[in-house]
N, CA, C and O atoms as a GROMACS GRO file, in nm:
protein
  264
    1MET      N    1  -1.398  -2.456   2.948
    1MET     CA    2  -1.448  -2.499   3.056
    1MET      C    3  -1.588  -2.533   3.035
    1MET      O    4  -1.656  -2.443   2.986
    2ASP      N    5  -1.653  -2.657   3.064
    2ASP     CA    6  -1.786  -2.688   3.034
    2ASP      C    7  -1.843  -2.646   3.166
    2ASP      O    8  -1.770  -2.598   3.253
    3PHE      N    9  -1.999  -2.665   3.186
    3PHE     CA   10  -2.060  -2.622   3.272
    3PHE      C   11  -2.051  -2.714   3.406
    3PHE      O   12  -2.068  -2.661   3.515
    4ILE      N   13  -2.026  -2.843   3.395
    4ILE     CA   14  -1.986  -2.919   3.502
    4ILE      C   15  -1.867  -2.854   3.588
    4ILE      O   16  -1.876  -2.808   3.702
    5GLN      N   17  -1.758  -2.859   3.510
    5GLN     CA   18  -1.643  -2.783   3.580
    5GLN      C   19  -1.673  -2.647   3.658
    5GLN      O   20  -1.626  -2.620   3.768
    6LYS      N   21  -1.758  -2.566   3.583
    6LYS     CA   22  -1.799  -2.434   3.625
    6LYS      C   23  -1.887  -2.464   3.761
    6LYS      O   24  -1.875  -2.395   3.862
    7ALA      N   25  -1.968  -2.566   3.753
    7ALA     CA   26  -2.043  -2.582   3.860
    7ALA      C   27  -1.987  -2.619   3.993
    7ALA      O   28  -2.026  -2.585   4.105
    8ARG      N   29  -1.876  -2.706   3.954
    8ARG     CA   30  -1.770  -2.754   4.060
    8ARG      C   31  -1.697  -2.624   4.128
    8ARG      O   32  -1.685  -2.611   4.250
    9ILE      N   33  -1.662  -2.554   4.056
    9ILE     CA   34  -1.576  -2.432   4.103
    9ILE      C   35  -1.668  -2.337   4.169
    9ILE      O   36  -1.626  -2.273   4.265
   10ARG      N   37  -1.798  -2.319   4.123
   10ARG     CA   38  -1.927  -2.236   4.199
   10ARG      C   39  -1.930  -2.290   4.336
   10ARG      O   40  -1.904  -2.221   4.435
   11LEU      N   41  -1.963  -2.420   4.343
   11LEU     CA   42  -2.005  -2.480   4.465
   11LEU      C   43  -1.880  -2.479   4.564
   11LEU      O   44  -1.895  -2.440   4.679
   12GLU      N   45  -1.762  -2.520   4.519
   12GLU     CA   46  -1.660  -2.501   4.600
   12GLU      C   47  -1.627  -2.346   4.660
   12GLU      O   48  -1.578  -2.325   4.771
   13ASN      N   49  -1.656  -2.266   4.583
   13ASN     CA   50  -1.640  -2.118   4.598
   13ASN      C   51  -1.748  -2.088   4.729
   13ASN      O   52  -1.716  -2.027   4.831
   14TRP      N   53  -1.866  -2.138   4.702
   14TRP     CA   54  -1.976  -2.124   4.780
   14TRP      C   55  -1.945  -2.177   4.942
   14TRP      O   56  -1.975  -2.111   5.041
   15ILE      N   57  -1.888  -2.292   4.944
   15ILE     CA   58  -1.865  -2.354   5.061
   15ILE      C   59  -1.756  -2.274   5.128
   15ILE      O   60  -1.772  -2.243   5.246
   16THR      N   61  -1.639  -2.234   5.062
   16THR     CA   62  -1.533  -2.178   5.122
   16THR      C   63  -1.598  -2.030   5.187
   16THR      O   64  -1.580  -1.998   5.304
   17HIS      N   65  -1.671  -1.954   5.093
   17HIS     CA   66  -1.759  -1.833   5.134
   17HIS      C   67  -1.820  -1.853   5.277
   17HIS      O   68  -1.794  -1.775   5.370
   18ASN      N   69  -1.903  -1.962   5.288
   18ASN     CA   70  -1.988  -1.990   5.386
   18ASN      C   71  -1.909  -2.020   5.514
   18ASN      O   72  -1.947  -1.976   5.623
   19ASP      N   73  -1.800  -2.094   5.502
   19ASP     CA   74  -1.698  -2.128   5.608
   19ASP      C   75  -1.649  -2.004   5.655
   19ASP      O   76  -1.653  -2.000   5.778
   20HIS      N   77  -1.606  -1.903   5.604
   20HIS     CA   78  -1.560  -1.766   5.640
   20HIS      C   79  -1.660  -1.698   5.722
   20HIS      O   80  -1.641  -1.650   5.834
   21HIS      N   81  -1.777  -1.700   5.647
   21HIS     CA   82  -1.888  -1.633   5.711
   21HIS      C   83  -1.936  -1.694   5.858
   21HIS      O   84  -1.979  -1.626   5.951
   22GLN      N   85  -1.922  -1.808   5.855
   22GLN     CA   86  -1.966  -1.899   5.980
   22GLN      C   87  -1.855  -1.854   6.102
   22GLN      O   88  -1.894  -1.834   6.217
   23GLU      N   89  -1.727  -1.840   6.067
   23GLU     CA   90  -1.624  -1.840   6.177
   23GLU      C   91  -1.654  -1.661   6.221
   23GLU      O   92  -1.638  -1.625   6.338
   24GLY      N   93  -1.688  -1.582   6.134
   24GLY     CA   94  -1.722  -1.434   6.192
   24GLY      C   95  -1.871  -1.461   6.276
   24GLY      O   96  -1.888  -1.401   6.382
   25TYR      N   97  -1.963  -1.541   6.230
   25TYR     CA   98  -2.063  -1.545   6.302
   25TYR      C   99  -2.031  -1.609   6.459
   25TYR      O  100  -2.090  -1.558   6.554
   26GLU      N  101  -1.965  -1.686   6.474
   26GLU     CA  102  -1.910  -1.755   6.586
   26GLU      C  103  -1.851  -1.664   6.680
   26GLU      O  104  -1.869  -1.659   6.802
   27MET      N  105  -1.773  -1.586   6.602
   27MET     CA  106  -1.699  -1.464   6.717
   27MET      C  107  -1.816  -1.363   6.735
   27MET      O  108  -1.837  -1.313   6.845
   28PHE      N  109  -1.882  -1.338   6.640
   28PHE     CA  110  -2.012  -1.236   6.693
   28PHE      C  111  -2.069  -1.283   6.819
   28PHE      O  112  -2.061  -1.224   6.927
   29ALA      N  113  -2.137  -1.418   6.791
   29ALA     CA  114  -2.224  -1.462   6.908
   29ALA      C  115  -2.154  -1.476   7.026
   29ALA      O  116  -2.217  -1.455   7.129
   30GLU      N  117  -2.023  -1.510   7.035
   30GLU     CA  118  -1.940  -1.488   7.173
   30GLU      C  119  -1.949  -1.355   7.213
   30GLU      O  120  -1.981  -1.326   7.328
   31GLN      N  121  -1.920  -1.264   7.118
   31GLN     CA  122  -1.927  -1.112   7.168
   31GLN      C  123  -2.053  -1.060   7.224
   31GLN      O  124  -2.060  -0.975   7.312
   32LEU      N  125  -2.151  -1.118   7.166
   32LEU     CA  126  -2.303  -1.081   7.208
   32LEU      C  127  -2.318  -1.141   7.349
   32LEU      O  128  -2.372  -1.072   7.435
   33GLU      N  129  -2.270  -1.276   7.381
   33GLU     CA  130  -2.284  -1.346   7.486
   33GLU      C  131  -2.214  -1.257   7.608
   33GLU      O  132  -2.272  -1.230   7.713
   34GLY      N  133  -2.085  -1.217   7.577
   34GLY     CA  134  -1.991  -1.112   7.659
   34GLY      C  135  -2.048  -1.015   7.680
   34GLY      O  136  -2.022  -0.959   7.786
   35ALA      N  137  -2.145  -0.957   7.595
   35ALA     CA  138  -2.221  -0.822   7.621
   35ALA      C  139  -2.336  -0.831   7.697
   35ALA      O  140  -2.404  -0.734   7.732
   36GLY      N  141  -2.363  -0.970   7.728
   36GLY     CA  142  -2.494  -0.996   7.801
   36GLY      C  143  -2.623  -1.029   7.719
   36GLY      O  144  -2.730  -1.067   7.767
   37LYS      N  145  -2.594  -1.007   7.586
   37LYS     CA  146  -2.715  -1.021   7.489
   37LYS      C  147  -2.726  -1.144   7.440
   37LYS      O  148  -2.703  -1.167   7.321
   38ASN      N  149  -2.762  -1.241   7.531
   38ASN     CA  150  -2.796  -1.411   7.514
   38ASN      C  151  -2.903  -1.441   7.416
   38ASN      O  152  -2.887  -1.534   7.336
   39GLU      N  153  -3.009  -1.370   7.416
   39GLU     CA  154  -3.106  -1.372   7.304
   39GLU      C  155  -3.064  -1.370   7.173
   39GLU      O  156  -3.077  -1.458   7.088
   40SER      N  157  -3.003  -1.244   7.161
   40SER     CA  158  -2.937  -1.211   7.016
   40SER      C  159  -2.851  -1.316   6.976
   40SER      O  160  -2.860  -1.356   6.860
   41SER      N  161  -2.753  -1.379   7.070
   41SER     CA  162  -2.671  -1.463   7.054
   41SER      C  163  -2.726  -1.586   7.003
   41SER      O  164  -2.680  -1.643   6.904
   42LYS      N  165  -2.838  -1.634   7.077
   42LYS     CA  166  -2.912  -1.730   7.033
   42LYS      C  167  -2.960  -1.754   6.895
   42LYS      O  168  -2.964  -1.861   6.836
   43HIS      N  169  -2.997  -1.634   6.853
   43HIS     CA  170  -3.031  -1.640   6.722
   43HIS      C  171  -2.921  -1.629   6.604
   43HIS      O  172  -2.945  -1.665   6.488
   44VAL      N  173  -2.808  -1.580   6.643
   44VAL     CA  174  -2.700  -1.584   6.556
   44VAL      C  175  -2.668  -1.746   6.556
   44VAL      O  176  -2.649  -1.804   6.449
   45ARG      N  177  -2.664  -1.807   6.663
   45ARG     CA  178  -2.619  -1.944   6.674
   45ARG      C  179  -2.690  -2.047   6.589
   45ARG      O  180  -2.646  -2.147   6.533
   46GLU      N  181  -2.834  -1.988   6.595
   46GLU     CA  182  -2.946  -2.056   6.522
   46GLU      C  183  -2.903  -2.053   6.380
   46GLU      O  184  -2.920  -2.148   6.304
   47MET      N  185  -2.836  -1.920   6.339
   47MET     CA  186  -2.819  -1.893   6.177
   47MET      C  187  -2.674  -1.990   6.160
   47MET      O  188  -2.651  -2.038   6.049
   48ILE      N  189  -2.589  -2.012   6.261
   48ILE     CA  190  -2.472  -2.105   6.249
   48ILE      C  191  -2.535  -2.231   6.214
   48ILE      O  192  -2.500  -2.277   6.105
   49GLU      N  193  -2.605  -2.285   6.271
   49GLU     CA  194  -2.648  -2.417   6.245
   49GLU      C  195  -2.722  -2.431   6.128
   49GLU      O  196  -2.739  -2.545   6.085
   50MET      N  197  -2.773  -2.330   6.066
   50MET     CA  198  -2.861  -2.328   5.922
   50MET      C  199  -2.732  -2.333   5.818
   50MET      O  200  -2.735  -2.390   5.708
   51THR      N  201  -2.621  -2.264   5.874
   51THR     CA  202  -2.508  -2.216   5.780
   51THR      C  203  -2.433  -2.362   5.754
   51THR      O  204  -2.383  -2.393   5.645
   52VAL      N  205  -2.434  -2.442   5.866
   52VAL     CA  206  -2.368  -2.580   5.865
   52VAL      C  207  -2.458  -2.684   5.775
   52VAL      O  208  -2.414  -2.776   5.707
   53ARG      N  209  -2.580  -2.649   5.789
   53ARG     CA  210  -2.688  -2.741   5.703
   53ARG      C  211  -2.676  -2.715   5.566
   53ARG      O  212  -2.691  -2.800   5.478
   54ILE      N  213  -2.642  -2.563   5.544
   54ILE     CA  214  -2.643  -2.521   5.386
   54ILE      C  215  -2.511  -2.584   5.332
   54ILE      O  216  -2.506  -2.618   5.213
   55ASN      N  217  -2.411  -2.599   5.409
   55ASN     CA  218  -2.295  -2.643   5.359
   55ASN      C  219  -2.287  -2.775   5.305
   55ASN      O  220  -2.250  -2.807   5.192
   56GLU      N  221  -2.343  -2.879   5.438
   56GLU     CA  222  -2.371  -3.011   5.407
   56GLU      C  223  -2.448  -3.016   5.270
   56GLU      O  224  -2.399  -3.096   5.190
   57CYS      N  225  -2.546  -2.955   5.233
   57CYS     CA  226  -2.604  -2.982   5.117
   57CYS      C  227  -2.527  -2.914   4.982
   57CYS      O  228  -2.552  -2.943   4.865
   58LEU      N  229  -2.447  -2.835   5.019
   58LEU     CA  230  -2.360  -2.778   4.885
   58LEU      C  231  -2.259  -2.893   4.879
   58LEU      O  232  -2.234  -2.939   4.767
   59ARG      N  233  -2.195  -2.946   4.990
   59ARG     CA  234  -2.094  -3.053   4.997
   59ARG      C  235  -2.157  -3.183   4.904
   59ARG      O  236  -2.100  -3.240   4.811
   60LYS      N  237  -2.297  -3.212   4.960
   60LYS     CA  238  -2.361  -3.334   4.867
   60LYS      C  239  -2.364  -3.310   4.716
   60LYS      O  240  -2.324  -3.392   4.634
   61ALA      N  241  -2.423  -3.170   4.681
   61ALA     CA  242  -2.407  -3.120   4.558
   61ALA      C  243  -2.286  -3.143   4.468
   61ALA      O  244  -2.286  -3.179   4.350
   62LEU      N  245  -2.178  -3.114   4.553
   62LEU     CA  246  -2.052  -3.117   4.475
   62LEU      C  247  -2.008  -3.277   4.467
   62LEU      O  248  -1.964  -3.326   4.363
   63LYS      N  249  -2.023  -3.342   4.573
   63LYS     CA  250  -2.016  -3.488   4.554
   63LYS      C  251  -2.080  -3.552   4.432
   63LYS      O  252  -2.022  -3.623   4.350
   64ALA      N  253  -2.199  -3.516   4.432
   64ALA     CA  254  -2.298  -3.585   4.308
   64ALA      C  255  -2.252  -3.533   4.177
   64ALA      O  256  -2.301  -3.580   4.074
   65LEU      N  257  -2.165  -3.440   4.171
   65LEU     CA  258  -2.128  -3.408   4.038
   65LEU      C  259  -2.030  -3.492   3.972
   65LEU      O  260  -2.013  -3.501   3.850
   66GLU      N  261  -1.953  -3.570   4.087
   66GLU     CA  262  -1.837  -3.679   4.056
   66GLU      C  263  -1.894  -3.783   3.951
   66GLU      O  264  -1.823  -3.876   3.913
   0.00000   0.00000   0.00000
């Protein structure tokens, strides 16, 4: 397996990994809101937005390998 194939696998794994974390972050933000901790939830939601942007960059990097 050459470097590009390994890079493709690594990027795909990171995207999947981040997607799973994002699901957990969203559930946690909702739980924080339910507990009345809106300020904490706001920060977690900011992190969710960052995760979305990170995955957009990873997807672009993956596409650029084609």
